[in-house]
N, C-alpha and C positions, 0 to 999 in steps of 0.2 A: 490752287489745289486742283489735282486731277483725280477724277472719280471714274473708275471702271466698274460698270454695273452689268452683271450677268451676260458677259460677252461670249458669243459662240463664233467659231470659225472652223470650217472644214474645206478640204480640197478633195473633191470626189468622195471616196469612201473614207479618207483619212481625216479623223477628228483631231484638230490641232488645239483648239481652245474650247472647253466644254463648260461654259457658264462661269467664267472667272470674274472675281470681284476683288478690287484693290483700291485703296485710297492713298494717294501720294500727297503728303502734307506740305503745305507752304513752308519754304525756308529750309527744308530738309532734303537730304539726298537719299533716295531709295534705289537700291540695287535689285534688279530682277535677274536672278541667276538660275542655272540649271544646265543639264548636259546639252550638248549640241543636238539640234534638231527637235527641240521640244516646243518651239513656237515663240521664243523670246523676240526675235527680229520681226516676226509677224505682228506681235503685240505692239512693237514700236511703230510699225507702219500704220496700224490702226489708230494709235494715238495721234500720229501725224496727219491722218485723214487721207493718206495716199492709197489706202485699201479700206474696204468697207466690211464690217462684221456681218455675219448672217443674221444675228440677233443681238440685242443688248445695246447699251449706250455708253458713250465716253464723254464726260464733261471736262472741259478745260475752263476753269473758273465758272462763270455763269453761262458759258456757251456749250451747247451740245454739238460737237463736231460730227457725230454720226447722223444728226438730223439736218445738217447743212445741205441745201438743195442745189446750190450753185458753186462753181469753182471760186468765184469772187468771195462768197461767204466763207468757204473753207480757207482761202488765203487770208482773209481778215482774222480768223481765229488762229491760223498758223503764225500770224504776226507776233503772238505771245511766246512762240517757241524758237529756240536756237538749237541747231543740231551739229554735233561733231560726228561725222560719219567714220566708219571703220578705217578706211584708207584715206581719210581727210577729204577725198572727192574734190580736189582743187581742179580748176580749169587750166589745162597745160599751156594754152596759148596766151594766158594772162599772167602778168607779173604778180608778185606777192601783194604789192599795193593794190593792184586792180582786182585781185581775188577778194581781198577784204572789203573793197568798196562796192563790189558787185551787188550784194543784197540791198544796199542803200539806193543804188541807181535803179534797181528793178522794182523795189517795193515801197519807195518813199518819194516825196516831192521836194526833198531837200535841195538847196542850191549846190552848185559845184563847190563853192567855198565851204559850206556847211559839211558836205561830205568829206572834203579834204581835211577839215579840222578833226572830224571824228576818226578818220583813218589814221592820221598822224598821232592822235592820242592813243589809239589801240596799238599801233606799232611801238610806241614808247612803253606802254604799259606791259606789253608782253616781250620786250627786248628784241624787237624784230626790225629796228631801224636800218641796220646794215644789210638787210636782205630785201628791202623794199622793191628794188629794180630787178631782182633775180626772178627767173622762171621756176616753177615748182620742181622740175627735174634737176635743177642746179643746186638744190639744198637737200639736207639729210631728211630722213623720215621723221626724226624728232622735231625738226623745224617745221616740216609740213603739218604735223599734228598741232603745233603751236599756232600756225597760220589758220588751220581749220577752226581752232577754238576762237581765235580773234574774229574770224568771219561769223561764227555763231553768236558772239557777244555784241557785234557791232550794231545790231538793231535794238539793243537793250531789252532782251526778252525777259519774261518773268520766270521761264522754265527753260533749262538746257537739257537736251537728250544726248546721251553718249552711247554710241553703238560700238561695243567691244573696243574700248579706247586703247588697250595695249596689246591686242592680239597681233602676233607676228613680230613683236618687238623684242629685242634682247632685254635682259632684266634691268640693266642700267637705264636704257631709254624708257622702258615701261614704267619704272619708278619715277622718272622725270615727268612723265605724263600725269601720273597720279598726284605728284607734288604740285603740278601746275593746276590741276582741277581743284585741289584743296585750296590753293592760294587764291584762285579766281573766285571760288565760292565765298571765301571769307571777305573778299573785296567787294564783289557785286551782289552778294546775298541772294542769288537766284535759287530756285527749287531745282534739284537735280534728279534725273532718272538715268541710271547706268545699267546697260544691258551687258552681261558678262558671264563667262564660265570660268574666269580666273579666280580661284579660291586658294588661299585667303586674301590675296592681294587687294581685291576690290573692297574688302571690309574696311580698309583704312580711310576710305572717302565716304563711307555709308553710315547713315543714321539708322536706316531700316533695311532689312533684306527680305525679299520674297522669293521663295524657291518654286519654280514652275516644273511640274512633272505630270505626265499622263493627262494633259489637258486642263489641269487645275493647279492652284497654289498649294503645294504640299505643306509648306511651313512659312510663317511670317513672324518677324520680330527683330530685335536688335541683333547685331553680330554676336554679342555675348549669349543671347538667348538661343540662337541657332547652334552655337558651339556646344551648348548644354542639352540640346534636344535629344530625347530618347528614341526618336524615330530612326529606324535602321537605314532608311533611304537617305535621310539627311546626313547621317554620319558617314555613310558610304561615299556620298558626293563630296563632303568636306574633306575626307581623307584621300580622295582620288583612287578608291579601291575598285577592283573588278569583282570583288566578292560581296554580294548583297542582293537586295531586291531589284536594283536598277540593272536592266539587261542591256549590254552594249550591242548596238545594232551593227 
């Protein structure tokens, strides 16, 4: 479980998060949605501990990552997390195999054979065997996303964070990514957090949805509950309309 308690974050005079609270339940996928620029990615960085809040706390299980005083302690807590970054963030100089093995080499004391066995299993599980010796630039963006997810899962995290998983993808590849997320969650039973502004596509992998707007969560509930919301800002966002209380910057 991830618990976000009264978290504040500002950059100069710009208030990004103004005392947000959210509980992300174990075994479920929660989508954090909202227009561009409202602080979704900032919140993701706070959960990961690569940015510190001005006030408030974030608990990952029994660990308070905001109270961690050393990078070693933060890295220990981050060990529970896997991340699929927006552009997959693969290392261009490493092969697909080496990219997937990288977290195990850097963060564990597994033997070379143990690492090899895990990577081979992940390559097979995500149908990547034929790409193992390719470099990232030699494969499609869809395959790079698949590799990024394999790398996120290789350390057996309890929670996987997805940063705008289908942004910039054509509809077919974007749907393939969501199908992959759903299949992997069913297989590995991780808790998911999806940052997205893609509505309604993200609803298909979400048990809960929290809409961020003006520094706080404007609405929270199941996808069906948000669709039925009487809040004009929620309805404007869901419909992708320029007419309503949300002002386009």
